[in-house]
PDB file of N, CA, C, O and CB in Angstrom:
ATOM      1  N   MET A   1       0.825  -1.006   0.409  1.00  0.00           N
ATOM      2  CA  MET A   1       0.051  -0.225   0.305  1.00  0.00           C
ATOM      3  C   MET A   1       0.507   1.146   0.162  1.00  0.00           C
ATOM      4  O   MET A   1      -0.060   2.057  -0.440  1.00  0.00           O
ATOM      5  CB  MET A   1      -0.653  -0.429   1.149  1.00  0.00           C
ATOM      6  N   SER A   2       1.389   1.167   0.669  1.00  0.00           N
ATOM      7  CA  SER A   2       2.950   2.054   1.183  1.00  0.00           C
ATOM      8  C   SER A   2       3.172   3.134  -0.386  1.00  0.00           C
ATOM      9  O   SER A   2       2.786   4.299  -0.476  1.00  0.00           O
ATOM     10  CB  SER A   2       4.851   0.480   1.456  1.00  0.00           C
ATOM     11  N   GLU A   3       4.027   2.184  -1.695  1.00  0.00           N
ATOM     12  CA  GLU A   3       4.160   2.818  -2.918  1.00  0.00           C
ATOM     13  C   GLU A   3       2.738   3.630  -3.847  1.00  0.00           C
ATOM     14  O   GLU A   3       2.858   4.371  -4.822  1.00  0.00           O
ATOM     15  CB  GLU A   3       4.769   1.654  -3.699  1.00  0.00           C
ATOM     16  N   SER A   4       1.312   3.154  -3.101  1.00  0.00           N
ATOM     17  CA  SER A   4       0.516   3.740  -3.949  1.00  0.00           C
ATOM     18  C   SER A   4      -0.102   5.200  -3.209  1.00  0.00           C
ATOM     19  O   SER A   4      -0.933   6.040  -3.554  1.00  0.00           O
ATOM     20  CB  SER A   4      -0.576   2.636  -4.364  1.00  0.00           C
ATOM     21  N   VAL A   5       0.794   5.004  -1.990  1.00  0.00           N
ATOM     22  CA  VAL A   5      -0.143   6.441  -1.181  1.00  0.00           C
ATOM     23  C   VAL A   5       1.582   7.882  -0.914  1.00  0.00           C
ATOM     24  O   VAL A   5       1.628   9.070  -0.596  1.00  0.00           O
ATOM     25  CB  VAL A   5      -1.152   5.519   1.364  1.00  0.00           C
ATOM     26  N   ASP A   6       2.544   6.932  -1.238  1.00  0.00           N
ATOM     27  CA  ASP A   6       3.318   7.936  -1.110  1.00  0.00           C
ATOM     28  C   ASP A   6       3.790   8.616  -2.153  1.00  0.00           C
ATOM     29  O   ASP A   6       5.000   8.835  -2.194  1.00  0.00           O
ATOM     30  CB  ASP A   6       4.163   7.633  -0.506  1.00  0.00           C
ATOM     31  N   PRO A   7       2.699   9.215  -3.486  1.00  0.00           N
ATOM     32  CA  PRO A   7       3.062  10.476  -4.314  1.00  0.00           C
ATOM     33  C   PRO A   7       2.019  11.217  -3.307  1.00  0.00           C
ATOM     34  O   PRO A   7       2.374  12.332  -2.924  1.00  0.00           O
ATOM     35  CB  PRO A   7       2.735  10.502  -6.251  1.00  0.00           C
ATOM     36  N   LEU A   8       0.743  10.711  -2.825  1.00  0.00           N
ATOM     37  CA  LEU A   8       0.181  11.601  -2.765  1.00  0.00           C
ATOM     38  C   LEU A   8       0.073  12.117  -1.618  1.00  0.00           C
ATOM     39  O   LEU A   8      -0.639  13.083  -1.344  1.00  0.00           O
ATOM     40  CB  LEU A   8      -0.657  11.457  -3.237  1.00  0.00           C
ATOM     41  N   LEU A   9       1.258  11.088  -0.353  1.00  0.00           N
ATOM     42  CA  LEU A   9       1.527  11.919   0.410  1.00  0.00           C
ATOM     43  C   LEU A   9       2.727  13.312   0.139  1.00  0.00           C
ATOM     44  O   LEU A   9       2.951  14.384   0.702  1.00  0.00           O
ATOM     45  CB  LEU A   9       1.781  11.062   1.353  1.00  0.00           C
ATOM     46  N   ARG A  10       3.145  12.759  -0.742  1.00  0.00           N
ATOM     47  CA  ARG A  10       4.046  14.055  -1.552  1.00  0.00           C
ATOM     48  C   ARG A  10       3.193  15.257  -2.190  1.00  0.00           C
ATOM     49  O   ARG A  10       3.735  16.320  -1.890  1.00  0.00           O
ATOM     50  CB  ARG A  10       4.934  13.404  -2.940  1.00  0.00           C
ATOM     51  N   ASP A  11       2.377  15.391  -2.743  1.00  0.00           N
ATOM     52  CA  ASP A  11       1.486  15.990  -2.671  1.00  0.00           C
ATOM     53  C   ASP A  11       1.027  16.614  -2.140  1.00  0.00           C
ATOM     54  O   ASP A  11       0.848  17.795  -2.435  1.00  0.00           O
ATOM     55  CB  ASP A  11       1.069  15.736  -2.754  1.00  0.00           C
ATOM     56  N   LEU A  12       0.498  15.813  -0.717  1.00  0.00           N
ATOM     57  CA  LEU A  12      -0.040  16.767   0.482  1.00  0.00           C
ATOM     58  C   LEU A  12       1.147  17.766   1.119  1.00  0.00           C
ATOM     59  O   LEU A  12       0.753  18.920   1.289  1.00  0.00           O
ATOM     60  CB  LEU A  12      -0.645  15.740   1.793  1.00  0.00           C
ATOM     61  N   LEU A  13       2.333  17.545   1.442  1.00  0.00           N
ATOM     62  CA  LEU A  13       3.260  17.765   1.773  1.00  0.00           C
ATOM     63  C   LEU A  13       3.317  18.971   1.039  1.00  0.00           C
ATOM     64  O   LEU A  13       2.821  19.960   1.579  1.00  0.00           O
ATOM     65  CB  LEU A  13       4.082  16.830   1.713  1.00  0.00           C
ATOM     66  N   ALA A  14       3.950  19.122  -0.368  1.00  0.00           N
ATOM     67  CA  ALA A  14       4.010  19.789  -1.353  1.00  0.00           C
ATOM     68  C   ALA A  14       2.657  20.664  -1.457  1.00  0.00           C
ATOM     69  O   ALA A  14       3.009  21.645  -2.112  1.00  0.00           O
ATOM     70  CB  ALA A  14       4.314  18.915  -2.412  1.00  0.00           C
ATOM     71  N   TRP A  15       1.500  20.785  -1.192  1.00  0.00           N
ATOM     72  CA  TRP A  15       0.504  21.303  -1.638  1.00  0.00           C
ATOM     73  C   TRP A  15       0.375  22.569   0.166  1.00  0.00           C
ATOM     74  O   TRP A  15      -0.088  23.709   0.223  1.00  0.00           O
ATOM     75  CB  TRP A  15      -0.866  19.833  -2.170  1.00  0.00           C
ATOM     76  N   ILE A  16       1.073  21.598   1.491  1.00  0.00           N
ATOM     77  CA  ILE A  16       0.992  22.243   2.582  1.00  0.00           C
ATOM     78  C   ILE A  16       1.936  23.370   2.278  1.00  0.00           C
ATOM     79  O   ILE A  16       1.380  24.460   2.415  1.00  0.00           O
ATOM     80  CB  ILE A  16       1.267  21.414   3.774  1.00  0.00           C
ATOM     81  N   GLY A  17       2.906  23.428   1.993  1.00  0.00           N
ATOM     82  CA  GLY A  17       3.995  24.230   1.898  1.00  0.00           C
ATOM     83  C   GLY A  17       5.007  24.735   3.271  1.00  0.00           C
ATOM     84  O   GLY A  17       4.571  24.742   4.422  1.00  0.00           O
ATOM     85  N   SER A  18       6.777  25.247   2.811  1.00  0.00           N
ATOM     86  CA  SER A  18       7.027  25.752   3.886  1.00  0.00           C
ATOM     87  C   SER A  18       6.086  26.852   4.847  1.00  0.00           C
ATOM     88  O   SER A  18       6.570  27.383   5.847  1.00  0.00           O
ATOM     89  CB  SER A  18       8.083  26.173   3.540  1.00  0.00           C
ATOM     90  N   ASP A  19       4.950  27.058   4.478  1.00  0.00           N
ATOM     91  CA  ASP A  19       4.451  28.330   5.301  1.00  0.00           C
ATOM     92  C   ASP A  19       3.652  27.071   5.978  1.00  0.00           C
ATOM     93  O   ASP A  19       4.068  26.713   7.080  1.00  0.00           O
ATOM     94  CB  ASP A  19       3.494  29.920   4.444  1.00  0.00           C
ATOM     95  N   GLY A  20       2.755  26.504   5.522  1.00  0.00           N
ATOM     96  CA  GLY A  20       1.915  26.144   6.295  1.00  0.00           C
ATOM     97  C   GLY A  20       0.418  26.241   6.287  1.00  0.00           C
ATOM     98  O   GLY A  20       0.124  27.354   5.852  1.00  0.00           O
ATOM     99  N   LYS A  21      -0.488  25.651   6.539  1.00  0.00           N
ATOM    100  CA  LYS A  21      -2.352  25.992   5.838  1.00  0.00           C
ATOM    101  C   LYS A  21      -3.289  25.507   7.202  1.00  0.00           C
ATOM    102  O   LYS A  21      -3.285  24.530   7.950  1.00  0.00           O
ATOM    103  CB  LYS A  21      -2.977  24.583   3.988  1.00  0.00           C
ATOM    104  N   PRO A  22      -4.040  26.688   7.087  1.00  0.00           N
ATOM    105  CA  PRO A  22      -4.779  26.264   8.219  1.00  0.00           C
ATOM    106  C   PRO A  22      -5.300  25.204   8.449  1.00  0.00           C
ATOM    107  O   PRO A  22      -5.456  24.581   7.399  1.00  0.00           O
ATOM    108  CB  PRO A  22      -5.559  26.840   8.410  1.00  0.00           C
ATOM    109  N   TYR A  23      -5.545  24.838   9.048  1.00  0.00           N
ATOM    110  CA  TYR A  23      -6.280  23.287   9.949  1.00  0.00           C
ATOM    111  C   TYR A  23      -7.488  22.821   9.231  1.00  0.00           C
ATOM    112  O   TYR A  23      -7.637  21.652   8.876  1.00  0.00           O
ATOM    113  CB  TYR A  23      -6.937  23.601  11.741  1.00  0.00           C
ATOM    114  N   ALA A  24      -8.311  23.732   9.037  1.00  0.00           N
ATOM    115  CA  ALA A  24      -9.744  23.830   8.237  1.00  0.00           C
ATOM    116  C   ALA A  24      -9.474  23.532   7.024  1.00  0.00           C
ATOM    117  O   ALA A  24      -9.907  22.431   6.684  1.00  0.00           O
ATOM    118  CB  ALA A  24     -10.495  25.187   8.206  1.00  0.00           C
ATOM    119  N   GLU A  25      -8.908  24.119   6.234  1.00  0.00           N
ATOM    120  CA  GLU A  25      -9.011  24.026   5.015  1.00  0.00           C
ATOM    121  C   GLU A  25      -7.949  22.673   4.711  1.00  0.00           C
ATOM    122  O   GLU A  25      -8.305  22.024   3.728  1.00  0.00           O
ATOM    123  CB  GLU A  25      -8.699  25.478   4.348  1.00  0.00           C
ATOM    124  N   VAL A  26      -6.858  22.220   5.323  1.00  0.00           N
ATOM    125  CA  VAL A  26      -6.391  21.000   4.823  1.00  0.00           C
ATOM    126  C   VAL A  26      -7.139  20.240   6.084  1.00  0.00           C
ATOM    127  O   VAL A  26      -6.412  20.308   7.075  1.00  0.00           O
ATOM    128  CB  VAL A  26      -4.604  20.844   4.596  1.00  0.00           C
ATOM    129  N   MET A  27      -8.201  19.633   6.312  1.00  0.00           N
ATOM    130  CA  MET A  27      -9.400  18.903   6.163  1.00  0.00           C
ATOM    131  C   MET A  27      -9.816  18.982   5.157  1.00  0.00           C
ATOM    132  O   MET A  27      -9.256  18.550   4.149  1.00  0.00           O
ATOM    133  CB  MET A  27     -10.291  19.112   6.855  1.00  0.00           C
ATOM    134  N   ASP A  28     -10.981  19.596   5.190  1.00  0.00           N
ATOM    135  CA  ASP A  28     -11.630  19.909   4.455  1.00  0.00           C
ATOM    136  C   ASP A  28     -11.081  19.434   2.810  1.00  0.00           C
ATOM    137  O   ASP A  28     -11.944  19.042   2.025  1.00  0.00           O
ATOM    138  CB  ASP A  28     -11.792  21.199   4.847  1.00  0.00           C
ATOM    139  N   ALA A  29      -9.779  19.490   2.411  1.00  0.00           N
ATOM    140  CA  ALA A  29      -8.959  19.043   1.051  1.00  0.00           C
ATOM    141  C   ALA A  29      -9.534  17.706   1.389  1.00  0.00           C
ATOM    142  O   ALA A  29     -10.548  17.149   0.968  1.00  0.00           O
ATOM    143  CB  ALA A  29      -7.036  19.217   0.884  1.00  0.00           C
ATOM    144  N   TRP A  30      -8.185  17.146   2.686  1.00  0.00           N
ATOM    145  CA  TRP A  30      -7.424  15.726   2.264  1.00  0.00           C
ATOM    146  C   TRP A  30      -8.479  15.069   3.141  1.00  0.00           C
ATOM    147  O   TRP A  30      -9.060  14.126   2.604  1.00  0.00           O
ATOM    148  CB  TRP A  30      -5.533  15.406   2.714  1.00  0.00           C
ATOM    149  N   ARG A  31      -8.790  15.329   4.201  1.00  0.00           N
ATOM    150  CA  ARG A  31      -8.738  14.021   4.778  1.00  0.00           C
ATOM    151  C   ARG A  31     -10.319  13.271   4.543  1.00  0.00           C
ATOM    152  O   ARG A  31     -11.412  13.819   4.683  1.00  0.00           O
ATOM    153  CB  ARG A  31      -8.285  14.208   6.462  1.00  0.00           C
ATOM    154  N   THR A  32     -10.042  11.880   4.151  1.00  0.00           N
ATOM    155  CA  THR A  32     -10.927  11.500   3.241  1.00  0.00           C
ATOM    156  C   THR A  32     -11.718  10.035   4.372  1.00  0.00           C
ATOM    157  O   THR A  32     -11.174   9.871   5.464  1.00  0.00           O
ATOM    158  CB  THR A  32      -9.973  11.074   1.531  1.00  0.00           C
ATOM    159  N   SER A  33     -12.558   9.390   4.120  1.00  0.00           N
ATOM    160  CA  SER A  33     -13.229   8.067   4.771  1.00  0.00           C
ATOM    161  C   SER A  33     -12.796   6.830   4.358  1.00  0.00           C
ATOM    162  O   SER A  33     -12.953   5.726   4.881  1.00  0.00           O
ATOM    163  CB  SER A  33     -14.633   7.982   4.547  1.00  0.00           C
ATOM    164  N   CYS A  34     -12.146   7.209   3.199  1.00  0.00           N
ATOM    165  CA  CYS A  34     -11.374   6.151   1.842  1.00  0.00           C
ATOM    166  C   CYS A  34     -10.834   5.003   2.673  1.00  0.00           C
ATOM    167  O   CYS A  34      -9.846   5.645   3.031  1.00  0.00           O
ATOM    168  CB  CYS A  34      -9.807   6.972   0.805  1.00  0.00           C
ATOM    169  N   PRO A  35     -10.608   3.407   3.493  1.00  0.00           N
ATOM    170  CA  PRO A  35     -10.160   2.813   3.822  1.00  0.00           C
ATOM    171  C   PRO A  35      -8.474   2.560   2.676  1.00  0.00           C
ATOM    172  O   PRO A  35      -7.409   2.118   3.104  1.00  0.00           O
ATOM    173  CB  PRO A  35     -11.262   1.989   4.112  1.00  0.00           C
ATOM    174  N   ARG A  36      -8.698   2.912   1.531  1.00  0.00           N
ATOM    175  CA  ARG A  36      -7.362   2.618   0.201  1.00  0.00           C
ATOM    176  C   ARG A  36      -6.425   3.554   0.321  1.00  0.00           C
ATOM    177  O   ARG A  36      -5.337   3.261  -0.175  1.00  0.00           O
ATOM    178  CB  ARG A  36      -7.815   2.764  -1.508  1.00  0.00           C
ATOM    179  N   LEU A  37      -6.525   4.596   0.833  1.00  0.00           N
ATOM    180  CA  LEU A  37      -6.056   5.662   0.756  1.00  0.00           C
ATOM    181  C   LEU A  37      -6.819   7.490   1.691  1.00  0.00           C
ATOM    182  O   LEU A  37      -7.557   8.473   1.625  1.00  0.00           O
ATOM    183  CB  LEU A  37      -6.040   5.500  -0.767  1.00  0.00           C
ATOM    184  N   PRO A  38      -5.389   6.353   2.763  1.00  0.00           N
ATOM    185  CA  PRO A  38      -5.328   7.455   4.214  1.00  0.00           C
ATOM    186  C   PRO A  38      -4.530   8.509   3.746  1.00  0.00           C
ATOM    187  O   PRO A  38      -3.816   8.786   4.710  1.00  0.00           O
ATOM    188  CB  PRO A  38      -4.532   6.819   5.768  1.00  0.00           C
ATOM    189  N   VAL A  39      -4.297   9.116   2.990  1.00  0.00           N
ATOM    190  CA  VAL A  39      -3.223  10.214   2.477  1.00  0.00           C
ATOM    191  C   VAL A  39      -3.183  10.657   4.176  1.00  0.00           C
ATOM    192  O   VAL A  39      -2.295  10.144   4.857  1.00  0.00           O
ATOM    193  CB  VAL A  39      -3.854  11.673   1.017  1.00  0.00           C
ATOM    194  N   TRP A  40      -4.419  11.867   5.003  1.00  0.00           N
ATOM    195  CA  TRP A  40      -4.284  12.101   6.211  1.00  0.00           C
ATOM    196  C   TRP A  40      -3.813  11.241   7.398  1.00  0.00           C
ATOM    197  O   TRP A  40      -3.027  11.496   8.312  1.00  0.00           O
ATOM    198  CB  TRP A  40      -5.229  12.459   6.386  1.00  0.00           C
ATOM    199  N   GLU A  41      -4.302  10.500   7.199  1.00  0.00           N
ATOM    200  CA  GLU A  41      -4.457   9.332   8.037  1.00  0.00           C
ATOM    201  C   GLU A  41      -2.203   9.101   8.270  1.00  0.00           C
ATOM    202  O   GLU A  41      -1.548   9.164   9.311  1.00  0.00           O
ATOM    203  CB  GLU A  41      -5.718   7.672   6.832  1.00  0.00           C
ATOM    204  N   ASP A  42      -1.852   8.918   7.220  1.00  0.00           N
ATOM    205  CA  ASP A  42      -0.854   8.216   6.771  1.00  0.00           C
ATOM    206  C   ASP A  42       0.394   9.730   7.094  1.00  0.00           C
ATOM    207  O   ASP A  42       1.395   9.666   7.807  1.00  0.00           O
ATOM    208  CB  ASP A  42      -1.226   7.512   4.950  1.00  0.00           C
ATOM    209  N   ALA A  43       0.100  10.471   6.626  1.00  0.00           N
ATOM    210  CA  ALA A  43       0.608  11.620   7.171  1.00  0.00           C
ATOM    211  C   ALA A  43       0.854  11.743   8.497  1.00  0.00           C
ATOM    212  O   ALA A  43       1.997  11.621   8.939  1.00  0.00           O
ATOM    213  CB  ALA A  43      -0.085  12.522   6.891  1.00  0.00           C
ATOM    214  N   ASN A  44      -0.165  11.990   9.241  1.00  0.00           N
ATOM    215  CA  ASN A  44       0.256  12.113  10.605  1.00  0.00           C
ATOM    216  C   ASN A  44       0.946  10.680  11.006  1.00  0.00           C
ATOM    217  O   ASN A  44       2.173  10.647  11.100  1.00  0.00           O
ATOM    218  CB  ASN A  44      -1.045  12.509  11.563  1.00  0.00           C
ATOM    219  N   GLU A  45       0.306   9.698  11.204  1.00  0.00           N
ATOM    220  CA  GLU A  45       1.106   8.230  11.961  1.00  0.00           C
ATOM    221  C   GLU A  45       3.092   8.280  11.331  1.00  0.00           C
ATOM    222  O   GLU A  45       3.894   7.358  11.481  1.00  0.00           O
ATOM    223  CB  GLU A  45      -0.032   6.199  11.009  1.00  0.00           C
ATOM    224  N   ARG A  46       3.261   9.096  10.929  1.00  0.00           N
ATOM    225  CA  ARG A  46       5.115   8.596  10.225  1.00  0.00           C
ATOM    226  C   ARG A  46       5.136   9.730  10.555  1.00  0.00           C
ATOM    227  O   ARG A  46       6.254   9.715  11.071  1.00  0.00           O
ATOM    228  CB  ARG A  46       5.788   8.064   8.415  1.00  0.00           C
ATOM    229  N   GLY A  47       4.602  11.305  10.753  1.00  0.00           N
ATOM    230  CA  GLY A  47       4.902  11.969  11.582  1.00  0.00           C
ATOM    231  C   GLY A  47       5.405  13.247  10.521  1.00  0.00           C
ATOM    232  O   GLY A  47       6.177  14.152  10.839  1.00  0.00           O
ATOM    233  N   PHE A  48       4.763  13.066   9.202  1.00  0.00           N
ATOM    234  CA  PHE A  48       5.417  14.269   8.713  1.00  0.00           C
ATOM    235  C   PHE A  48       4.066  15.242   9.092  1.00  0.00           C
ATOM    236  O   PHE A  48       3.282  14.344   8.785  1.00  0.00           O
ATOM    237  CB  PHE A  48       5.977  14.186   6.913  1.00  0.00           C
ATOM    238  N   VAL A  49       3.686  15.706   9.267  1.00  0.00           N
ATOM    239  CA  VAL A  49       2.501  17.249   9.583  1.00  0.00           C
ATOM    240  C   VAL A  49       2.632  16.518  11.269  1.00  0.00           C
ATOM    241  O   VAL A  49       2.755  15.471  11.904  1.00  0.00           O
ATOM    242  CB  VAL A  49       0.107  17.333   8.465  1.00  0.00           C
ATOM    243  N   THR A  50       2.445  18.525  11.379  1.00  0.00           N
ATOM    244  CA  THR A  50       2.172  18.608  12.790  1.00  0.00           C
ATOM    245  C   THR A  50       1.406  19.848  13.598  1.00  0.00           C
ATOM    246  O   THR A  50       2.002  20.915  13.454  1.00  0.00           O
ATOM    247  CB  THR A  50       3.410  18.486  13.314  1.00  0.00           C
ATOM    248  N   ARG A  51       0.425  19.910  14.269  1.00  0.00           N
ATOM    249  CA  ARG A  51      -1.011  21.386  14.354  1.00  0.00           C
ATOM    250  C   ARG A  51       0.228  21.669  14.935  1.00  0.00           C
ATOM    251  O   ARG A  51       1.134  20.913  15.284  1.00  0.00           O
ATOM    252  CB  ARG A  51      -2.981  21.523  15.390  1.00  0.00           C
ATOM    253  N   ALA A  52       0.066  23.424  15.000  1.00  0.00           N
ATOM    254  CA  ALA A  52       0.338  24.261  15.799  1.00  0.00           C
ATOM    255  C   ALA A  52      -0.738  25.276  16.234  1.00  0.00           C
ATOM    256  O   ALA A  52      -1.884  24.829  16.179  1.00  0.00           O
ATOM    257  CB  ALA A  52       1.334  24.758  15.331  1.00  0.00           C
ATOM    258  N   ARG A  53      -0.583  26.788  16.735  1.00  0.00           N
ATOM    259  CA  ARG A  53      -1.692  27.001  17.332  1.00  0.00           C
ATOM    260  C   ARG A  53      -0.531  28.804  16.857  1.00  0.00           C
ATOM    261  O   ARG A  53       0.341  29.055  17.689  1.00  0.00           O
ATOM    262  CB  ARG A  53      -2.263  26.049  19.237  1.00  0.00           C
ATOM    263  N   ILE A  54      -0.637  29.708  15.750  1.00  0.00           N
ATOM    264  CA  ILE A  54       0.007  30.529  15.860  1.00  0.00           C
ATOM    265  C   ILE A  54      -1.443  31.472  15.060  1.00  0.00           C
ATOM    266  O   ILE A  54      -2.351  31.282  14.251  1.00  0.00           O
ATOM    267  CB  ILE A  54       1.600  30.278  15.307  1.00  0.00           C
ATOM    268  N   ASP A  55      -0.759  32.773  16.126  1.00  0.00           N
ATOM    269  CA  ASP A  55      -1.753  33.930  16.087  1.00  0.00           C
ATOM    270  C   ASP A  55      -3.127  33.334  16.423  1.00  0.00           C
ATOM    271  O   ASP A  55      -3.924  34.051  15.818  1.00  0.00           O
ATOM    272  CB  ASP A  55      -1.789  34.684  14.610  1.00  0.00           C
ATOM    273  N   GLY A  56      -3.662  32.586  16.943  1.00  0.00           N
ATOM    274  CA  GLY A  56      -5.272  32.677  16.838  1.00  0.00           C
ATOM    275  C   GLY A  56      -5.566  30.918  16.650  1.00  0.00           C
ATOM    276  O   GLY A  56      -6.199  30.177  17.402  1.00  0.00           O
ATOM    277  N   MET A  57      -4.722  30.535  15.126  1.00  0.00           N
ATOM    278  CA  MET A  57      -5.138  30.022  14.439  1.00  0.00           C
ATOM    279  C   MET A  57      -4.164  28.911  14.617  1.00  0.00           C
ATOM    280  O   MET A  57      -2.949  28.966  14.805  1.00  0.00           O
ATOM    281  CB  MET A  57      -5.403  30.678  13.393  1.00  0.00           C
ATOM    282  N   ASN A  58      -5.408  27.324  14.460  1.00  0.00           N
ATOM    283  CA  ASN A  58      -4.877  26.009  13.725  1.00  0.00           C
ATOM    284  C   ASN A  58      -4.269  26.093  12.754  1.00  0.00           C
ATOM    285  O   ASN A  58      -4.735  26.632  11.750  1.00  0.00           O
ATOM    286  CB  ASN A  58      -5.683  25.177  13.340  1.00  0.00           C
ATOM    287  N   MET A  59      -2.852  25.485  12.819  1.00  0.00           N
ATOM    288  CA  MET A  59      -2.423  25.491  11.193  1.00  0.00           C
ATOM    289  C   MET A  59      -1.865  24.190  11.848  1.00  0.00           C
ATOM    290  O   MET A  59      -1.978  23.829  13.020  1.00  0.00           O
ATOM    291  CB  MET A  59      -1.251  26.890  10.241  1.00  0.00           C
ATOM    292  N   ILE A  60      -1.036  23.380  10.481  1.00  0.00           N
ATOM    293  CA  ILE A  60      -0.485  22.399   9.749  1.00  0.00           C
ATOM    294  C   ILE A  60       0.539  23.064   9.363  1.00  0.00           C
ATOM    295  O   ILE A  60       0.288  24.176   8.897  1.00  0.00           O
ATOM    296  CB  ILE A  60      -1.230  21.796   8.743  1.00  0.00           C
ATOM    297  N   LEU A  61       1.942  22.648   9.417  1.00  0.00           N
ATOM    298  CA  LEU A  61       2.994  22.246   9.952  1.00  0.00           C
ATOM    299  C   LEU A  61       3.352  20.698   8.757  1.00  0.00           C
ATOM    300  O   LEU A  61       2.732  19.737   8.304  1.00  0.00           O
ATOM    301  CB  LEU A  61       2.635  22.011  11.767  1.00  0.00           C
ATOM    302  N   ILE A  62       4.456  21.170   8.706  1.00  0.00           N
ATOM    303  CA  ILE A  62       5.287  19.800   8.016  1.00  0.00           C
ATOM    304  C   ILE A  62       6.824  19.492   8.896  1.00  0.00           C
ATOM    305  O   ILE A  62       7.634  20.396   9.098  1.00  0.00           O
ATOM    306  CB  ILE A  62       5.753  20.232   6.070  1.00  0.00           C
ATOM    307  N   THR A  63       6.999  18.313   9.277  1.00  0.00           N
ATOM    308  CA  THR A  63       7.778  18.213  10.867  1.00  0.00           C
ATOM    309  C   THR A  63       8.819  17.998   9.667  1.00  0.00           C
ATOM    310  O   THR A  63       8.549  17.957   8.466  1.00  0.00           O
ATOM    311  CB  THR A  63       7.389  16.764  12.457  1.00  0.00           C
ATOM    312  N   PRO A  64       9.916  17.886  10.201  1.00  0.00           N
ATOM    313  CA  PRO A  64      11.315  17.798   9.754  1.00  0.00           C
ATOM    314  C   PRO A  64      11.732  16.034   9.168  1.00  0.00           C
ATOM    315  O   PRO A  64      12.755  15.690   8.576  1.00  0.00           O
ATOM    316  CB  PRO A  64      12.313  18.333  11.233  1.00  0.00           C
ATOM    317  N   ASP A  65      10.518  15.139   9.596  1.00  0.00           N
ATOM    318  CA  ASP A  65      10.362  14.030   8.834  1.00  0.00           C
ATOM    319  C   ASP A  65       9.757  13.948   7.408  1.00  0.00           C
ATOM    320  O   ASP A  65       9.782  13.002   6.620  1.00  0.00           O
ATOM    321  CB  ASP A  65       9.716  13.305   9.557  1.00  0.00           C
ATOM    322  N   GLY A  66       9.137  15.338   7.259  1.00  0.00           N
ATOM    323  CA  GLY A  66       7.981  15.578   6.495  1.00  0.00           C
ATOM    324  C   GLY A  66       8.731  16.256   5.039  1.00  0.00           C
ATOM    325  O   GLY A  66       8.474  16.090   3.846  1.00  0.00           O
ATOM    326  N   ARG A  67       9.574  16.932   5.622  1.00  0.00           N
ATOM    327  CA  ARG A  67      10.402  18.010   4.404  1.00  0.00           C
ATOM    328  C   ARG A  67      11.603  16.895   4.165  1.00  0.00           C
ATOM    329  O   ARG A  67      11.833  16.578   2.998  1.00  0.00           O
ATOM    330  CB  ARG A  67      11.165  19.964   5.133  1.00  0.00           C
ATOM    331  N   SER A  68      12.320  16.334   5.149  1.00  0.00           N
ATOM    332  CA  SER A  68      13.374  14.908   4.109  1.00  0.00           C
ATOM    333  C   SER A  68      12.641  14.319   3.527  1.00  0.00           C
ATOM    334  O   SER A  68      12.943  14.263   2.335  1.00  0.00           O
ATOM    335  CB  SER A  68      14.242  13.614   4.803  1.00  0.00           C
ATOM    336  N   PHE A  69      11.095  13.428   3.986  1.00  0.00           N
ATOM    337  CA  PHE A  69      10.214  11.871   2.746  1.00  0.00           C
ATOM    338  C   PHE A  69      10.262  12.958   1.315  1.00  0.00           C
ATOM    339  O   PHE A  69      10.870  12.459   0.368  1.00  0.00           O
ATOM    340  CB  PHE A  69       7.604  11.169   3.329  1.00  0.00           C
ATOM    341  N   LEU A  70       9.534  14.753   1.007  1.00  0.00           N
ATOM    342  CA  LEU A  70       9.226  15.532   0.043  1.00  0.00           C
ATOM    343  C   LEU A  70      10.632  15.490   0.390  1.00  0.00           C
ATOM    344  O   LEU A  70      10.198  14.493   0.968  1.00  0.00           O
ATOM    345  CB  LEU A  70       8.158  16.723  -0.061  1.00  0.00           C
ATOM    346  N   ALA A  71      11.992  15.562   0.650  1.00  0.00           N
ATOM    347  CA  ALA A  71      13.056  16.260  -1.154  1.00  0.00           C
ATOM    348  C   ALA A  71      13.580  15.054  -1.265  1.00  0.00           C
ATOM    349  O   ALA A  71      14.681  15.128  -1.811  1.00  0.00           O
ATOM    350  CB  ALA A  71      14.689  17.790  -1.156  1.00  0.00           C
ATOM    351  N   HIS A  72      13.119  13.407  -0.843  1.00  0.00           N
ATOM    352  CA  HIS A  72      13.835  11.928  -1.324  1.00  0.00           C
ATOM    353  C   HIS A  72      12.607  11.633  -2.316  1.00  0.00           C
ATOM    354  O   HIS A  72      11.980  10.600  -2.546  1.00  0.00           O
ATOM    355  CB  HIS A  72      14.133  10.490   0.120  1.00  0.00           C
ATOM    356  N   GLU A  73      12.509  12.925  -2.807  1.00  0.00           N
ATOM    357  CA  GLU A  73      11.423  12.314  -4.417  1.00  0.00           C
ATOM    358  C   GLU A  73      11.574  11.279  -4.886  1.00  0.00           C
ATOM    359  O   GLU A  73      12.720  11.494  -5.280  1.00  0.00           O
ATOM    360  CB  GLU A  73      11.527  12.964  -5.787  1.00  0.00           C
ATOM    361  N   SER A  74      11.296   9.852  -5.329  1.00  0.00           N
ATOM    362  CA  SER A  74      11.584   8.437  -6.312  1.00  0.00           C
ATOM    363  C   SER A  74      11.492   8.740  -7.481  1.00  0.00           C
ATOM    364  O   SER A  74      11.659   7.890  -8.355  1.00  0.00           O
ATOM    365  CB  SER A  74      10.660   7.218  -6.212  1.00  0.00           C
TER     366      SER A  74
END
């Protein structure tokens, strides 16, 4: 399954970008109930993203592990 999710994980991380995205925007775009493509869930489980409160807003940021994963595209 990893091979099929990895490209989508890279898409998610690239979309979040270096400045992060608001949590609600990420959830609207990436949360899924599809058990075959758990992109958001995999990103969390692998430690590629984190939630932080910045200027009173819940944000999703890429972790160092996420940046490393994104940098090693295949």
